[in-house]
C-alpha distance (Angstrom), angle and dihedral (degrees) to the residues before:
residue distance angle dihedral
M1 . . .
S2 3.78 . .
M3 3.78 115.9 .
D4 3.80 87.9 -142.6
L5 3.80 96.7 65.6
P6 3.82 106.6 129.3
V7 3.74 131.9 -119.9
V8 3.82 103.6 -112.1
V9 3.80 121.8 -151.2
G10 3.79 126.1 -170.3
V11 3.81 115.4 -141.6
D12 3.80 133.4 -171.5
G13 3.79 103.2 168.2
S14 3.81 95.4 -97.9
E15 3.79 123.1 125.7
P16 3.82 92.1 -112.3
S17 3.79 89.9 55.8
L18 3.81 91.4 48.6
R19 3.80 89.1 53.9
A20 3.80 86.3 50.3
V21 3.82 88.9 55.1
D22 3.81 89.6 54.1
W23 3.79 92.0 48.8
A24 3.81 93.4 45.0
S25 3.81 90.7 49.0
D26 3.79 90.7 53.8
E27 3.81 91.0 46.7
A28 3.81 92.3 50.7
V29 3.81 90.4 51.6
L30 3.82 91.2 48.6
R31 3.81 89.5 51.6
S32 3.84 95.1 40.3
V33 3.82 91.2 -127.6
P34 3.83 133.6 121.8
L35 3.81 124.5 -91.7
R36 3.81 120.6 -124.9
I37 3.81 118.2 -162.1
V38 3.81 117.4 -159.0
N39 3.79 130.9 -174.1
A40 3.79 112.6 -169.3
C41 3.78 120.8 -179.0
L42 3.76 146.7 140.1
W43 3.77 89.0 -124.8
E44 3.78 101.0 -174.2
R45 3.80 93.5 48.6
Y46 3.80 101.1 59.5
E47 3.76 115.8 -39.2
G48 3.78 104.6 84.4
S49 3.78 100.0 50.7
A50 3.81 94.2 38.7
L51 3.77 94.5 51.8
A52 3.79 93.2 41.6
H53 3.81 88.9 54.2
D54 3.82 92.0 48.6
L55 3.79 92.3 49.5
G56 3.78 94.0 42.8
K57 3.79 93.4 -117.2
P58 3.81 130.3 127.7
A59 3.80 116.9 -92.8
G60 3.77 109.3 -89.9
G61 3.78 91.3 28.4
V62 3.80 95.3 99.1
L63 3.78 119.7 63.5
P64 3.80 127.9 -171.0
Q65 3.80 88.9 -123.8
D66 3.82 87.8 61.4
L67 3.82 91.4 52.9
V68 3.78 91.7 50.8
R69 3.80 92.8 45.4
D70 3.81 90.2 52.8
A71 3.81 90.7 48.9
V72 3.81 91.8 49.7
R73 3.79 90.2 50.1
R74 3.81 90.9 48.8
A75 3.82 92.8 51.5
G76 3.81 90.6 46.9
T77 3.78 92.1 51.6
R78 3.81 91.4 50.6
H79 3.84 94.4 45.5
P80 3.82 112.1 15.0
D81 3.83 94.2 -173.9
L82 3.81 95.7 49.7
K83 3.80 116.1 114.2
V84 3.82 107.6 -127.8
T85 3.80 129.9 -173.4
S86 3.80 127.5 177.8
E87 3.79 143.8 -168.7
V88 3.79 140.4 -176.1
V89 3.81 113.8 -141.5
F90 3.80 121.5 -169.4
E91 3.78 102.0 -145.3
E92 3.80 141.7 83.3
P93 3.83 108.1 -51.6
E94 3.81 91.9 -133.9
Y95 3.81 93.4 58.7
A96 3.78 94.4 41.3
L97 3.81 95.2 50.3
V98 3.81 94.9 44.8
R99 3.81 88.1 51.9
E100 3.81 90.9 47.6
S101 3.81 89.1 52.7
R102 3.82 89.8 66.6
N103 3.79 89.5 70.1
A104 3.80 101.9 34.1
C105 3.79 134.5 89.9
A106 3.82 88.0 -146.8
L107 3.80 136.8 0.1
V108 3.82 120.8 -144.6
T109 3.82 130.0 -164.9
G110 3.77 138.6 162.1
T111 3.79 121.9 -113.6
R112 3.76 100.8 -112.9
G113 3.71 140.2 17.8
R114 3.77 123.1 -134.3
G115 3.79 122.7 -45.9
G116 3.76 131.8 -96.0
M117 3.78 123.5 38.3
T118 3.80 95.2 -10.5
E119 3.79 96.4 54.4
A120 3.81 96.6 89.5
L121 3.79 92.3 43.7
L122 3.79 96.0 48.0
G123 3.79 91.9 38.5
S124 3.78 87.6 60.5
V125 3.81 91.6 57.2
S126 3.80 93.9 75.9
L127 3.81 92.1 46.2
T128 3.80 93.0 49.4
V129 3.80 94.6 45.3
A130 3.82 91.8 45.6
G131 3.80 88.1 58.0
H132 3.79 94.3 52.3
A133 3.82 110.2 25.1
H134 3.80 116.3 127.8
C135 3.81 94.0 -146.6
P136 3.80 133.3 40.6
M137 3.79 110.4 -67.4
I138 3.80 124.6 -153.1
V139 3.79 118.8 -157.6
V140 3.80 108.3 -161.4
R141 3.79 110.3 -135.3
G142 3.77 137.0 151.7
N143 3.79 109.3 60.7
H144 3.77 121.4 87.3
D145 3.76 98.3 -169.6
N146 3.77 129.4 73.7
Q147 3.80 97.2 -89.5
A148 3.78 135.3 78.0
R149 3.77 112.3 -139.2
S150 3.76 123.2 -171.0
G151 3.77 134.0 -169.3
R152 3.79 97.8 32.6
H153 3.82 94.4 132.5
G154 3.80 100.6 25.4
R155 3.79 93.3 -137.0
I156 3.80 140.4 100.8
V157 3.80 119.5 -152.9
V158 3.81 122.4 -154.3
G159 3.78 126.1 -169.9
V160 3.79 99.6 -137.7
G161 3.79 111.8 -107.4
E162 3.78 138.0 129.9
K163 3.81 125.4 -17.4
T164 3.82 91.4 -99.8
T165 3.80 91.0 61.5
L166 3.79 94.5 44.5
D167 3.81 92.0 48.1
F168 3.81 89.6 52.4
A169 3.81 89.9 51.0
F170 3.80 92.6 49.6
E171 3.82 91.3 49.2
E172 3.80 92.9 49.8
A173 3.80 90.6 48.2
R174 3.80 91.4 47.9
R175 3.82 91.5 52.5
R176 3.78 91.7 50.1
A177 3.83 96.5 37.5
V178 3.82 91.7 -128.3
P179 3.82 132.7 126.5
V180 3.80 125.7 -99.6
E181 3.78 119.5 -129.0
A182 3.82 109.1 -155.8
V183 3.80 111.1 -156.6
R184 3.79 129.5 -165.9
A185 3.80 120.3 -178.2
W186 3.79 121.8 -151.9
R187 3.79 136.9 -175.3
C188 3.77 135.5 -165.8
P189 3.83 108.5 -131.9
A190 3.79 112.3 -119.4
H191 3.81 93.1 -124.0
E192 3.82 89.6 61.6
S193 3.77 95.4 56.8
T194 3.78 117.3 99.1
D195 3.78 139.4 -163.8
H196 3.80 93.0 -145.0
P197 3.84 105.5 115.4
L198 3.81 94.2 -143.9
L199 3.81 93.8 51.3
A200 3.80 99.7 37.9
G201 3.79 111.0 123.1
E202 3.79 95.8 14.8
P203 3.86 95.9 106.3
A204 3.81 89.7 46.7
R205 3.81 91.9 51.7
L206 3.79 89.5 49.8
H207 3.81 93.2 52.1
A208 3.80 91.6 44.8
Q209 3.80 90.3 52.6
Q210 3.80 91.5 47.9
A211 3.81 89.4 52.7
V212 3.81 91.1 52.3
E213 3.81 91.2 49.0
A214 3.82 92.4 47.8
L215 3.80 90.6 49.4
D216 3.80 92.1 49.6
A217 3.81 91.0 48.7
A218 3.81 92.6 50.5
L219 3.81 91.4 49.6
Q220 3.80 99.6 42.9
D221 3.82 91.9 107.8
A222 3.81 95.7 43.9
P223 3.82 112.8 142.5
A224 3.78 118.0 -103.7
D225 3.82 94.3 -135.0
V226 3.83 95.4 65.8
E227 3.79 121.6 73.3
L228 3.80 107.1 -123.2
R229 3.78 128.1 -160.9
R230 3.81 120.6 -171.6
R231 3.78 124.7 -152.3
T232 3.80 133.5 173.8
V233 3.79 116.6 -168.1
E234 3.79 131.4 -173.2
G235 3.79 112.2 -126.2
P236 3.80 144.2 64.8
A237 3.82 110.3 -41.3
R238 3.81 93.2 -125.1
T239 3.82 92.8 52.9
V240 3.80 93.4 44.3
L241 3.82 93.0 50.3
V242 3.80 95.1 45.0
E243 3.81 89.2 51.9
A244 3.83 89.9 49.0
S245 3.82 89.9 51.6
H246 3.81 90.5 68.6
H247 3.81 88.9 69.9
A248 3.82 99.7 38.5
D249 3.79 137.9 83.3
L250 3.81 91.3 -150.8
L251 3.81 132.7 13.8
I252 3.82 115.3 -155.3
L253 3.81 126.6 -159.4
G254 3.78 134.9 170.5
A255 3.80 123.4 -126.9
R256 3.79 121.4 -159.0
R257 3.80 116.1 -127.2
H258 3.79 119.5 -151.5
P259 3.83 105.1 -163.1
R260 3.81 94.5 -156.1
Q261 3.77 96.7 40.9
F262 3.79 122.0 92.8
G263 3.77 128.5 -161.1
L264 3.79 130.2 49.9
Q265 3.79 110.5 -17.0
L266 3.76 100.8 -168.0
G267 3.79 122.6 112.5
R268 3.78 124.6 -131.3
V269 3.79 92.5 -104.4
A270 3.81 94.7 53.7
H271 3.80 91.2 41.9
G272 3.80 91.6 53.2
V273 3.79 94.1 44.2
L274 3.81 91.8 50.9
H275 3.80 88.9 55.2
H276 3.80 98.2 45.4
S277 3.82 110.8 23.9
A278 3.79 117.3 126.9
C279 3.82 92.3 -147.9
P280 3.83 138.3 37.0
V281 3.81 113.7 -64.4
A282 3.81 125.3 -145.2
I283 3.80 117.2 -156.4
V284 3.82 111.6 -160.2
P285 3.83 118.0 -162.2
E286 3.80 115.0 -123.6
Q287 3.79 125.4 -174.4
A288 3.80 114.0 -118.2
């Protein structure tokens, strides 16, 4: 894979997508690659009138080329030496962004589109693309103002998965010079609990120990040049990871890809984390 593949960011003119431009610009600089800004829409169907209403302009007064031009200007202001290209594509955003992911080192989107009737539709774009992207995808969450800030917590959290996901986490930490916190959630099944006073807690200790051993096994090849913190937590994985996101600059998860399976390929944990994380979430494709 070429080292010059760009970071691609999808924009739609909303504040979340402008924060995504900021984040993608920073990521491109960290990786020393170009930034590619893409606006994909079926303009005549819903985009023009919805955006014009949101911006307080007459229908027909806002063009996708204007959105892209503003995004390019924003990226250039943030990083004047960054090489930026852009394109407007008239098709469903889901299809366009999944196709863009074939030739990207990372794909970045915001969490939601604009408000009102289009919110559910455009909010589904990130979920759909996250389930099908061919490269790591970062969904920028967490801030509720018009800026993307990075490095507030000085920590990356990874939900322990396959080597591909861990390698991505180590690379991101290396670029930022921050530690990685590797988290594994565990639970004691209800049917294993007991009321016998001498045995109470034994199943839980067993599951806790198994979680520690699984975490150690997954991290046995961790690089020496990245500070690594290990944590096992009792609870549902989704809850544990969302709580961890409050103290992270980036939360990284793996998503299994089934080449012959169609439809949404995003597990319940990733789906829940994408909805509730307090920080940007990276979804890394893993082969099933």
